[in-house]
N, C-alpha and C positions, 0 to 999 in steps of 0.2 A: 362425514367426520363430526358434524354437529350432533348427530344422533348418538354417536359413540361418546362424545364428551358429556352429553346430558346423562347418559346411562352411568358413566363413571362418577359424575357429580352426585347423582342421587345415591349411588352406592356409598360414596365417601361420607355423605351426610348421615346415612343410616348406621355407619360403622361406630360412630360415637354419638349415641342417641341422647345422652345426658346433656352434652354441650350443645348439640344441635337443638334439643328440646327447649333449652333456656332461651336461645336466640329466637326460636320459633315463637315461644310464648310472649317474648317482649314485643315482637312485631305484631302478633295477634292482638294483644291488649292495646297497643298504640292505635292500630287501625280501627279497632272496635270503638275505642273512646272517641277518636276523631270523627267517625261517621255518625255515631249515636248523638254526640253533643251538637254536631252540625245540623242533624235532623231536628233536634229539639229547638235549637235557635231559629231555624227556618220557620218552624211552626209558631214560635213565640213572636217573631217579627211579623209574620203574616197576620197573627191575631191582633197585634197592635195596630197594624195598618187597616185591617178590616174594621176594628172598633172605631177608628177615626173616620174612615171613609163611609162606612155603613151606619155610623151613628151621628155624624155631623156634616162632613163636607160634601158628600156625594162624589162620584167618580169625575164628573165634569161640572163646571159652573159657567154660566153665561152672564155677562155684565154689559152695561153700556160702555162703549169704548172710552177709556181714560179714567173710569171709576177707581180701579185698584191703585192707580198711580197718582190720583189726585190727593191734595193735602187733606181734603175732607172726604174720606172713603165712605162715610155714612151719609153723603149728600143725597137727599130725596129727589133732587131735580134731575139727577142722572138715572132715570128710571127706564123701564122697558115694559112692553105689554105682556099680559098673561091671558089674552083671549084665546079661544080654542084654536083658531087658525094658526096663530104664531106657535103655540105649543105643539100643534100637529106637525109643523115643519121639523121640529127637533125630534119628535117621537118617530117620524118616518125614516130617520137615519138608521141604516143597518147596525145592529149591536146595541141600540138604545132600548131600554125596557121601561123606563118611567121618567117623568119630568114633574117638577113642582116649583112654584114661585115662592119667593120669600121677600120680606122687607126687614132690614136691619135698621134700627133707629134708637135714639136715646130718649129718656123721659124721666119723670119724677113720680115715684110711687108714694102715695100718702095714705096713712092709716093711723088711727089712735092719736091724731094731731101731731104725727111725726112724719117727716118727708125724707126720702132717700133717692139719690140719683141711681139710675139703673140703665143697663143696656138690654134692649128687648129684641127678640127675633120673632117675627110674625110668620107662621107657617100654615100651610093647608093641612089639617089633621089627617086627611085621607091620602092625598097625593104625596105628601112629604114622607109618610110612613112607608110608601112603596120605594122611595129613593133611599131612605135611611131607616131600615127596619130594626136596627139595634137601639134606636132612640128610646123605645119603650122600656128597655132594661135599665135605663138611667133614671127612671122615676122611682125613688126609694120609698115614698109614702104617698097615700092618696091615689089619684088616678091621672091618666094622660088626658090630652086635649080631645082625643077621639071620643065623641059622644058625650062630652062634658058640658056642652052648652056654648052659645055664641060668645059669651064674655068670660070664658074660663081662662085661667092663667096657671102655668107651672113655674114656680120660682125657686131660686137657690136658697139654701139655709142662711147664708150671710145676708141676703136681701130681706128675708122674712124676719130675722132677728133684729135687723136695724129699725124696722117699723113695728115690731111686736105683733106680727100678724099670725093668726092660727088658721089651720085648715078649715075651710068652710066660711071664713069671714070675707067681707068685701073690702076693697080698697079703691082709691081713685088713681087713675093714671093721667098725668098731665104732660103735654109735649107741644111742640110747635109743628104745624103741618108743613107741607111742601112750599106753601106761600109765606111761611114765617108767622102765621097767625096761631095764637095759643088755642089749644083744643084739649078737651078732657072727657073721659068716659070712666064708668065704674067697671071693675073687673072682679071676678070671683076666684079666690085662691083655692085651687082644687088638688094640686099635687106638688110634691117636693122634689126638686131636680138635683142630681149629682152624677158625676162622671166616674166610671170604674177605671182606676189606674191613671187618671190624668188630673192635674191640678188646674182649676179654671183660671185663665188669665184675667178674666173679668168676673170677680166673685159675686158681684151684685148683678145677676143676670136672670132673664126670664123668657118664657114663651107664651105667646098669645095667638089666637086664630088669625089667619090672614085676612079674612073678611072684617074682623073686628078692627085691625090696624088700618085697613083701607078706608073704613068709615072714619076712624079717628084722624087720619092724616089727609083725608080727602084725596085718596089715590085709588078710586074705584077702577078695577081692571088693570092696575099697574103693580109693579114690584121693583125691587132694587137688584135682585139676582134670581136666576133660575138654576136649580140644581138638577143634575142628570144622572140617572143610574144606567150602568152597562151590564151586559151579560157576563163579561169578564173584565176584572179590574186591570189586567195586564194589557188590555186593548185601548187604554185611555189615550196614549199618544197617537195611535193609529186612527181612532175615531174623531179625535179633536179637529183635524182639518175638514172632515166631513160635516161636522156640526157647524163649523165656521162658515162653510160654503152655504149651508142651509139658512143661517140667520142673517148673513150679509155683512158687509164691511163696517157698518156703524156699531156693531157689537163685537166683543172679544170673548173668546172661549179659553178657559184655563182648566188644566187637569189638577187632580189632587196633589200631584208633585209640585205644582206652582203655588197652590194656596196653603199647603202644609209641608213646605220644603224641609222643615226641621226633622220630619220623619226619615227622609233620605239621609240626612246627616247622622241621625241616631243609628240607623242601620249600618252605615259605613264605619262609624266608630266601633260599634259592637263587632263587626266582622274583622276589623283590624286587630282588636284585642284578642278575639277568639282565635284567629289564625296564628297569632304570636304564641299563645298558650299551647295550642295543638302542635305547633312546630317543635316546641320543647319536648313534648311527649315522643314525637317521632325521632328527634335527634338523639334522645337517650337510648331508644331502641336500636338505632343505627350504630351507636357506639358499641352496643353489645355485639352486633354483627361483626364490626371491625375487630373487636377483641377475640371473638370466636375464630375468625379466619387467621388472625395472627398466631394464636395457639396452634391452629391446625398446621400452619407452615412449619413451626418449630418441631412438631411431633412427626411430620412427614418428610423431613429433610432427606433421609436416605431413599425414601420412595421417589422423591423428585429427582434425585441423582440417578436412580435406576431408569426412570422414564426417559431422561435426557440421553443416557448412554445407549438406549435402544432406538434412538432416532426421533423422539418426540421433540418438537421445536419449542423455542422459548415462548412464542406467541400462543401456542397451544396450552402450555402450562399456565400462562396468564389467563387465557380464556376459561380454563378449567376452574380456577379459583373464583373468577368473577361469576361463572355460571352457578357455582355452589351458593354463593351469596345471593344471587338473583332468585334462585329456587327457594331459598329460605324466606326472602322477602315476599315472593309471589305466593307461596303456599300459606305462610302465616297471615299475610295481608288478605289473601282470598278468603280464608276461613273467617277472619275478623270482619271483613266487608259483608260476607253472606249473612252472618248472624246479626250484625248491626242493621243491615237492610231489612231483615225479617222483623226485628224488634221495632224499628221505625214504622214499617208498614202496618204492623199490628196496632201500635199506639196511634198511628194516623187514622186508622179505621175506628177505634174505640174512643180516641180523644183522651186528653188529660184535663181534669177539672181542678183548677187551683182556686182556693179561697184565701185571699191575702187580706190580713187585717187592714182596715181603712178603706177597702174597696167596697162599693155598694152593690156590686154584682160579681159573680164568679167569672174567672177568666177561662175560656175554653181554648186549649192548645191542641192542634192537630199536627204532630211532627210530620215532616215531608222531606224528601230527598230527590235530587235530580240524578239520572243515570250518569250524566257527564261528571258530576262530582265524585261519585263512587268509583268510576273508571280512573279518574285523575288521581285519587288517593291510592288506588291499587297500583297504578303505574309508578307513582312516587315511591311507594314502599319497595318495589322491585328495583327500580333504577337507583334509589337511595342506598339500598343494601349493596348493590354492585359497586357504587362509588365508595361506600364505607370500607369495602374490602380491596380497593384499588392498591393501596400502599402495601399490604401484606402480599397481594398477588404479584406486584412488581418485584418485591424482594424474592419471592419464590422463583420467578422467571429469570432473575439475574444471577442465580446460583451457578457455580461451575460444577460440572458433574463429578470430578475427582474429589473436590472438597465436600460435596454433599454425600457422596458414598463413604467418605472417611469419617463423617460425623457420627458420634455415639448417641 
């Protein structure tokens, strides 16, 4: 019986090609837009996350226990070792590809008889690049720390302007070491730093080599944090307890979700707004389905009466109209999903290069989709179309045969 109803439903849809075509086109465009935009946003969100993780935070971070929750998160006394044996413990964890030590500290940069407070990050130029390979894209002028000399520094525009420093000039860096004693060293300004797409929370910021900071702060072989790179960013939560077991209870391991939680909030807000907008697209298309089925019921009143008079039951009449709507939703949604999936796959392979004014580096977006999302949208279009046709279908199945046959 289901096969017969499907055959009749398909025939009825083809009888009025114009009306069915309009509803088909509405579903097709809705599903195409929903999947295409979702794929673009997935790629954009992944690009934002990768820019942050591969450019700044690393997939995981290791700190002395209590550092992140302490009132003075920059305390140099809550340090940890960076010797080869300790780093090897972390590197031996399955899924870990690279590790690097860092020191975050505050200081005073002095040049041209002008001083300015700054926040400094001391990094290993080689090891840190393996953890955060996108950091090189954030140097807009000059050169990076890699191969620039033991006292090189990459500074932000705001910090450079505040002390009137030019590329190639030297400046003095003053700070207190871990024992509270004033210490100073000269640094060479070799590169200008800026972030693509993100405003710096600390505008007066800079990078210096880790060995330089360890000498300045009297912290040889020590650091305030260790950043970790993974083969797959999605494995951060899975690898976190493994790294925790490797370093021991006196240290704590955080994922990029913990140290950059605003990214998760940003993605959630974007997804909520996007789903709301795309739901409107689908709702408008389903209204078209409902209108199409309502007109079909009016035009086929005598046909419905004839079917009932020869023994077709009311639930079969109801099923017939629901199947017609579901076929419209499934066929239009299927074609829209197939073309959108092809477009997203092509753009995911070639990538989209966006050059946004104000950004120091281009943004590379690789649209992507999950099969689950495509199947969910396809099912939603079919089930939604059937639900949109429910009221017209109920009206058709509730007709009395004699009244339906007498209708003009």
